[in-house]
C-alpha positions in Angstrom: 154.7 161.0 141.8 152.7 160.7 145.0 152.4 157.5 147.1 149.5 155.2 146.4 147.1 155.5 149.3 145.8 152.2 150.5 143.1 151.5 153.2 142.9 148.0 154.6 139.6 147.3 156.3 139.6 144.3 158.6 143.4 144.0 158.8 144.4 140.8 160.6 148.1 140.9 159.8 150.7 143.5 159.0 151.8 142.4 155.5 150.7 145.5 153.7 152.1 147.8 156.4 155.4 145.9 156.2 155.5 146.2 152.4 155.0 150.0 152.7 157.9 150.2 155.1 160.4 148.1 153.0 163.5 149.9 151.8 166.0 149.2 149.1 169.8 149.0 149.4 170.0 152.8 149.4 167.5 153.0 152.3 164.8 154.5 150.0 161.2 153.3 150.1 160.9 150.3 147.9 157.3 150.9 147.1 155.5 154.2 146.8 152.8 153.1 149.2 151.0 154.7 152.2 148.9 152.2 154.2 146.3 152.7 156.8 145.2 149.4 158.3 142.1 149.2 160.6 140.3 146.4 162.4 137.5 146.3 165.0 139.7 144.4 167.4 143.4 145.0 166.5 145.7 142.0 167.0 148.6 144.4 166.5 148.0 147.5 168.7 150.3 150.4 167.6 150.4 149.1 164.0 146.8 148.3 163.1 144.4 151.0 164.2 141.4 149.8 166.2 138.5 151.4 164.4 135.0 150.7 163.1 135.0 151.4 159.4 131.2 151.9 159.4 131.6 155.0 161.7 134.7 156.6 160.3 134.0 160.2 159.2 133.5 160.4 155.4 136.4 162.1 153.6 135.7 165.7 152.4 135.6 166.4 148.7 138.8 168.5 148.7 140.6 168.5 145.4 144.4 168.9 144.8 146.3 169.3 141.6 149.7 167.5 141.2 152.7 168.6 139.1 151.2 166.9 136.1 148.1 169.1 136.4 146.0 166.1 137.4 143.3 166.6 139.9 142.6 164.1 142.7 140.5 164.0 145.8 142.5 164.5 149.0 141.8 161.9 151.8 140.4 159.4 149.4 142.1 156.1 148.8 143.6 154.8 145.6 143.1 151.2 146.8 140.9 149.6 149.4 141.4 146.0 150.6 138.3 144.6 152.4 138.8 140.8 152.8 136.3 138.6 154.7 134.6 141.6 156.4 131.4 142.2 154.5 130.2 138.7 155.3 130.5 139.6 159.0 128.1 142.5 158.7 124.8 141.3 160.1 121.9 142.7 158.0 121.5 143.2 154.3 120.9 146.9 154.9 124.2 147.3 156.8 126.0 145.4 154.1 124.6 147.8 151.5 125.7 150.7 153.6 129.2 149.3 153.9 129.5 148.9 150.2 128.3 152.5 149.7 130.9 153.7 152.3 133.7 151.7 150.6 132.8 153.5 147.3 132.7 156.9 149.1 136.3 156.3 150.5 137.7 155.5 147.0 139.0 158.2 144.7 137.5 158.2 141.2 139.2 155.4 139.3 140.3 153.7 142.5 140.4 150.0 143.0 138.5 147.9 145.6 139.6 144.4 146.4 136.7 142.8 148.1 136.6 139.1 149.1 133.8 137.2 150.7 133.4 133.4 151.1 131.8 131.8 148.1 129.5 130.0 150.4 127.9 133.3 151.4 126.7 133.7 147.8 125.9 130.1 147.2 123.6 129.9 150.3 122.1 133.4 150.4 118.4 133.6 149.9 118.8 137.3 149.0 121.5 137.4 146.4 123.3 135.2 144.0 126.7 135.5 142.3 125.4 137.3 139.2 123.4 139.8 141.2 126.4 140.5 143.4 128.6 141.1 140.4 125.9 143.4 138.9 125.7 145.3 142.2 129.5 145.8 142.2 129.5 146.9 138.6 126.8 149.5 139.3 129.1 151.5 141.6 
């Protein structure tokens, strides 16, 4: 089985990186996890990559077949964590572009963990909680 590939967008700490590096008593990886953590202004140079997600090159559509004869897209992520980032994107158009890019970086069937402050939905003149959930369900 291959490692689960995880992309953390807006990484402010190294918790996911640390989890990926944990080993058991036999010095084997405790979790089958490969993490790439990025942030615009890394607080942990050398561990968290300083990068702008909105300009990262889109992954190619290269397919690979594993030993179980299952196809998956190379360079796509099984999991993306994007916590308290979308609300920092300034315009509705750029937020929509970011949501599209998050989807483009996920492998089919992948999981996106997206968090934004509830206040952003409660006070937005452009979108409410139901519309936001419908938007996410459409991708």
